[in-house]
C-alpha positions as CSV (number, residue, x, y, z in Angstrom):
1,M,33.5,10.6,25.4
2,S,30.9,8.8,23.2
3,K,31.6,8.3,19.5
4,S,29.4,8.9,16.5
5,I,29.1,8.1,12.8
6,A,26.6,10.0,10.6
7,I,25.5,8.5,7.3
8,D,23.4,10.7,5.0
9,G,22.2,10.1,1.4
10,P,19.2,9.8,-0.9
11,A,16.5,7.2,-0.7
12,G,17.5,3.7,-1.7
13,A,21.3,4.2,-1.2
14,G,21.3,1.4,1.4
15,K,22.0,3.7,4.3
16,S,20.0,1.7,7.0
17,T,21.4,-1.7,6.0
18,I,25.0,-0.3,6.0
19,A,24.5,1.6,9.3
20,K,23.1,-1.4,11.1
21,K,26.1,-3.5,9.9
22,V,28.6,-0.9,10.9
23,A,27.0,-0.4,14.3
24,K,27.1,-4.2,15.0
25,E,30.7,-4.5,14.0
26,L,31.7,-1.6,16.3
27,G,29.3,-2.5,19.1
28,F,27.5,0.9,18.7
29,I,23.8,1.6,18.9
30,Y,22.1,1.9,15.5
31,V,19.6,4.8,16.0
32,D,16.5,4.0,13.9
33,T,15.3,7.6,13.6
34,G,12.2,6.4,11.7
35,A,11.3,4.3,14.7
36,M,11.5,7.5,16.9
37,Y,9.2,9.4,14.5
38,R,6.8,6.4,14.9
39,A,6.9,6.5,18.7
40,M,6.2,10.3,18.6
41,A,3.2,9.4,16.3
42,L,2.0,6.8,18.7
43,Y,2.1,9.5,21.5
44,M,-0.1,11.8,19.4
45,I,-2.6,9.0,18.9
46,Q,-2.6,8.1,22.7
47,N,-3.4,11.8,23.3
48,G,-6.4,11.7,20.8
49,I,-4.8,14.0,18.2
50,D,-5.6,13.8,14.5
51,P,-2.9,14.0,11.8
52,D,-4.3,17.3,10.5
53,E,-4.2,19.1,14.0
54,S,-0.7,20.6,13.5
55,E,-1.1,23.1,16.4
56,K,-1.9,20.4,18.8
57,I,0.9,18.2,17.5
58,S,3.3,21.1,18.2
59,A,1.9,21.7,21.6
60,T,2.1,18.0,22.6
61,C,5.4,16.9,21.2
62,N,7.6,18.5,24.0
63,S,6.2,16.2,26.6
64,A,7.3,13.0,24.8
65,D,10.5,11.4,25.9
66,I,11.8,8.8,23.3
67,T,15.0,6.8,23.4
68,I,16.4,3.6,22.0
69,K,18.3,0.9,23.8
70,Y,19.6,-2.6,23.0
71,E,18.4,-5.4,25.1
72,S,19.6,-9.0,24.3
73,G,20.7,-7.7,20.9
74,I,17.2,-6.3,20.1
75,Q,16.5,-2.6,19.5
76,V,13.9,-1.5,22.0
77,V,12.1,1.9,21.5
78,Y,11.0,3.6,24.8
79,L,8.2,6.2,25.0
80,N,8.1,7.9,28.4
81,G,9.7,4.8,29.9
82,E,7.4,2.2,28.3
83,N,8.7,-0.3,25.6
84,V,6.6,0.5,22.5
85,N,8.1,-2.0,20.1
86,S,4.9,-3.9,19.6
87,L,2.8,-0.7,19.1
88,I,4.6,1.4,16.5
89,R,4.4,-0.8,13.4
90,T,0.7,-0.4,12.7
91,E,-0.9,1.3,9.7
92,A,-2.4,4.1,11.9
93,V,0.9,4.9,13.5
94,G,2.5,4.9,10.0
95,N,-0.1,7.4,8.7
96,M,0.3,9.6,11.8
97,A,4.2,9.5,11.4
98,S,3.9,10.6,7.9
99,A,1.8,13.7,8.9
100,S,3.7,14.6,12.1
101,S,7.2,14.2,10.7
102,V,6.7,17.3,8.5
103,N,5.9,19.4,11.6
104,G,8.8,21.6,12.5
105,D,8.3,21.3,16.2
106,V,8.3,17.5,16.1
107,R,11.5,17.5,14.1
108,K,13.2,19.9,16.5
109,K,12.2,17.8,19.5
110,L,13.4,14.6,17.9
111,V,16.7,16.2,16.9
112,E,17.1,17.2,20.6
113,L,16.4,13.6,21.7
114,Q,18.7,12.1,19.1
115,Q,21.5,14.5,20.1
116,K,20.9,13.6,23.8
117,L,21.2,10.0,23.0
118,A,24.5,10.5,21.1
119,E,25.9,12.4,24.1
120,T,25.9,9.2,26.3
121,T,26.1,6.4,23.8
122,D,28.2,5.5,20.8
123,V,25.9,5.7,17.9
124,V,25.5,5.2,14.1
125,M,22.7,7.3,12.7
126,D,21.5,7.5,9.1
127,G,19.1,9.9,7.4
128,R,19.1,13.0,5.3
129,D,20.4,15.6,7.7
130,I,22.4,13.7,10.3
131,G,25.8,15.2,9.4
132,T,24.5,18.7,8.8
133,V,21.8,19.1,11.7
134,V,21.7,16.3,14.1
135,L,25.3,15.3,14.6
136,P,27.4,18.2,13.1
137,G,30.3,17.1,15.4
138,A,30.3,13.3,14.3
139,D,33.7,11.6,14.3
140,L,32.9,10.4,10.8
141,K,30.4,11.8,8.3
142,V,29.6,9.8,5.2
143,F,27.4,10.8,2.3
144,L,26.3,7.5,0.7
145,T,24.8,7.6,-2.6
146,A,24.3,5.4,-5.8
147,S,23.0,6.3,-9.3
148,S,19.2,6.5,-9.6
149,K,19.5,3.5,-12.1
150,V,21.2,1.3,-9.5
151,R,18.9,2.5,-6.7
152,A,15.8,1.7,-9.0
153,E,17.3,-1.8,-9.8
154,R,17.7,-2.5,-6.1
155,R,14.1,-1.6,-5.4
156,Y,12.8,-3.4,-8.4
157,K,14.5,-6.7,-7.3
158,E,13.3,-6.1,-3.6
159,L,9.7,-5.8,-4.8
160,T,9.8,-8.5,-7.4
161,A,11.2,-10.9,-4.8
162,K,8.1,-10.1,-2.6
163,G,5.9,-10.9,-5.6
164,V,4.9,-7.3,-6.1
165,A,4.3,-6.4,-9.8
166,C,6.2,-3.2,-10.6
167,D,7.6,-1.0,-13.4
168,F,11.3,-0.3,-13.5
169,D,11.0,3.1,-15.3
170,A,8.2,4.2,-12.9
171,I,10.5,3.3,-9.8
172,E,13.4,5.3,-11.3
173,K,11.2,8.3,-12.0
174,D,9.9,8.2,-8.4
175,I,13.4,8.1,-7.0
176,I,14.6,11.0,-9.1
177,E,11.4,13.0,-8.1
178,R,12.0,12.1,-4.4
179,D,15.7,13.2,-4.5
180,Y,14.4,16.6,-5.8
181,R,11.8,16.9,-3.0
182,D,14.4,15.8,-0.3
183,S,17.0,18.3,-1.3
184,H,14.6,21.2,-1.8
185,R,12.5,20.9,1.2
186,E,12.4,23.8,3.7
187,N,13.2,21.8,6.9
188,S,16.5,20.0,7.0
189,P,17.1,19.3,3.3
190,L,19.1,16.4,2.0
191,K,22.6,17.9,1.8
192,Q,26.2,16.6,1.9
193,A,28.0,18.1,4.8
194,D,31.2,20.1,4.0
195,D,33.3,17.7,5.8
196,A,31.5,14.4,4.8
197,I,33.1,11.8,2.7
198,L,31.3,11.0,-0.5
199,L,30.9,7.3,-1.1
200,D,29.2,6.0,-4.3
201,S,28.0,2.4,-3.8
202,S,26.9,1.9,-7.4
203,D,29.5,-0.7,-8.1
204,M,30.0,-2.0,-4.5
205,T,28.5,-4.8,-2.4
206,I,27.0,-4.2,1.0
207,D,30.0,-5.8,2.6
208,E,32.4,-3.6,0.7
209,V,30.6,-0.5,1.6
210,A,30.5,-1.4,5.3
211,D,34.3,-2.3,5.3
212,R,35.0,1.0,3.6
213,I,33.1,2.9,6.3
214,L,34.8,1.0,9.1
215,E,38.2,1.7,7.6
216,L,37.3,5.5,7.3
217,Y,36.1,5.5,10.9
218,R,39.3,3.8,12.2
219,N,41.4,6.3,10.3
220,A,39.4,9.2,11.7
221,V,39.7,8.2,15.3
222,G,43.2,6.8,15.0
């Protein structure tokens, strides 16, 4: 029986970083749901569909088979049996992913594919609706958050380190607005599952958060 950990939370809470760390420690697969949306977007482009053709996107998404495997320690995304790692990080794919990810049929199809993956593989998934929609039966559900100020500070440091000029107040405002949008959207809103454990990482390091989740998981599965 495969095991699963669901990590949900708002933007900038450190979900992906933590999820990758936890997955590596346990020898689970970290499911990069964003990469799966990008693979779906690539499939639309390959089929000559434009971002605004929502009906065609709905009609085409069901014939895409997308999965993730680890080969020599590297995450490989497969689209209908083909390794598409080198094709899904382009600007065009990013733009198409942004447009197609709001399509209800695309979301439904990708949830099915994510659930299929979790049936046969030990996984750690992070997102906005993993514990509530994608993996309602996960062995451990964590709702990872941090204050908007702390999340803005992290983003500010990240951008400044890359040499990008940015404004702290504008970043925090953007985070607060995004939280509102994510928690009020019609499809799979950001929401803490009833049985999820709330973990505030505002005053914790990445290692401390990962260690806490590993401890919670080991307690959950005995």
